[in-house]
C-alpha distance (Angstrom), angle and dihedral (degrees) to the residues before:
residue distance angle dihedral
M1 . . .
K2 3.78 . .
Q3 3.78 115.7 .
Y4 3.78 127.6 -152.1
Y5 3.79 128.1 -157.0
A6 3.79 118.6 -139.3
V7 3.77 143.8 170.6
F8 3.79 110.7 -145.3
D9 3.79 117.2 -142.9
T10 3.80 109.4 -135.9
N11 3.82 92.0 -114.3
V12 3.82 89.6 64.1
L13 3.80 92.4 56.0
V14 3.80 91.8 45.9
S15 3.80 90.4 50.1
A16 3.80 91.8 49.5
L17 3.78 92.7 50.6
L18 3.82 92.5 45.8
S19 3.79 94.2 47.7
R20 3.77 121.1 103.0
N21 3.81 89.8 -172.4
A22 3.81 111.4 92.3
A23 3.82 89.1 -164.6
S24 3.81 95.3 56.4
P25 3.81 114.1 119.8
T26 3.81 92.9 -118.8
V27 3.81 93.0 53.5
A28 3.81 91.4 44.0
L29 3.81 90.2 52.8
L30 3.81 91.0 54.4
D31 3.80 87.9 51.3
H32 3.80 88.1 53.3
I33 3.81 89.5 56.2
I34 3.80 88.9 55.0
D35 3.81 93.2 49.4
R36 3.85 89.7 45.2
T37 3.80 94.7 -119.8
I38 3.81 86.7 120.4
I39 3.79 118.9 43.0
P40 3.81 109.9 -158.5
V41 3.80 118.3 -132.0
Y42 3.80 117.4 -155.6
N43 3.78 147.1 144.2
E44 3.80 131.6 -147.7
E45 3.82 93.1 -92.6
I46 3.78 90.0 56.6
L47 3.82 92.9 46.3
N48 3.80 89.6 50.2
E49 3.80 91.1 52.4
Y50 3.81 91.9 48.0
N51 3.79 90.3 50.1
E52 3.80 94.1 47.9
V53 3.81 96.6 45.0
L54 3.81 97.3 41.8
H55 3.81 90.6 51.6
R56 3.82 93.8 54.4
S57 3.78 109.8 126.5
K58 3.81 92.7 -130.9
F59 3.82 89.2 70.2
S60 3.83 98.5 45.5
F61 3.81 91.9 -157.9
A62 3.79 113.7 173.2
T63 3.79 112.0 -106.6
E64 3.81 89.6 -127.4
R65 3.82 91.1 57.8
I66 3.79 92.0 48.1
D67 3.80 91.2 48.3
A68 3.81 90.8 49.6
V69 3.81 92.3 51.2
L70 3.81 92.6 46.8
A71 3.81 91.3 48.0
A72 3.80 89.8 50.9
I73 3.81 90.5 51.2
R74 3.81 91.2 47.6
S75 3.81 88.8 54.1
G76 3.79 86.2 72.0
I77 3.79 132.5 67.9
A78 3.79 126.2 -57.5
A79 3.80 109.0 -142.2
D80 3.77 139.6 -178.7
R81 3.78 125.1 -121.8
T82 3.80 122.9 -96.0
P83 3.82 108.7 -153.2
A84 3.79 114.7 -113.2
E85 3.76 127.9 -159.8
W86 3.77 108.4 -145.6
N87 3.79 134.1 112.6
F88 3.81 101.1 -106.2
P89 3.82 113.3 -162.9
D90 3.82 89.8 -147.1
E91 3.80 116.3 38.8
E92 3.81 90.7 -156.4
D93 3.82 88.7 66.7
I94 3.80 94.3 59.9
V95 3.81 95.3 82.6
F96 3.82 91.9 57.4
Y97 3.79 92.8 53.1
E98 3.80 94.5 42.6
V99 3.80 92.6 50.7
A100 3.82 89.7 48.9
L101 3.81 88.5 51.9
S102 3.79 90.7 55.3
V103 3.82 92.4 67.0
D104 3.80 110.9 56.4
E105 3.79 98.1 -144.3
A106 3.81 97.7 35.5
Y107 3.77 123.0 121.6
L108 3.79 126.4 -150.8
I109 3.80 109.1 -135.6
T110 3.80 113.1 -156.7
G111 3.76 142.0 153.0
N112 3.81 88.2 -144.2
T113 3.80 104.9 61.1
R114 3.80 90.8 158.3
H115 3.83 88.6 67.8
F116 3.81 90.7 64.7
P117 3.80 138.3 55.4
P118 3.83 112.6 -77.8
V119 3.82 96.7 -108.4
S120 3.81 132.7 132.8
K121 3.81 90.1 -111.9
V122 3.84 89.9 69.6
V123 3.81 111.9 73.5
T124 3.78 140.5 164.3
P125 3.81 120.2 -117.4
A126 3.82 90.1 -103.8
E127 3.81 91.6 50.8
M128 3.81 91.7 49.2
L129 3.78 91.2 49.3
R130 3.82 89.4 52.9
I131 3.82 89.8 50.2
V132 3.81 92.3 50.1
T133 3.80 94.3 46.0
G134 3.80 93.6 43.7
N135 3.80 94.0 -116.2
V136 3.79 95.3 124.2
């Protein structure tokens, strides 16, 4: 089984937890973490953002679901940042890109591709699902 490395932008996790459609790309990508097709790549800054955002009262996510998602992410690879030179529109996005840069074959999965450099490493959830399933 081929494995893929990926940094998940927070918006992808929020979308997966909000979705009621089990076939949505964001939900399918979480399933691929569980089956180890996708190996999450993260650092402590990213985990802290996930934890803070997923616990926001406006989402009302069950603590058990949040804990399960965070445990799945932690089952991956902790990585350092590799500095990137690009004019990011949102400084909070930089860490996601720089952690993805630190692992050669890692993708950055985001719903906001325009916030990142236009490179093949940065993909939408639907694009990543096509890569994983071989439907590129």
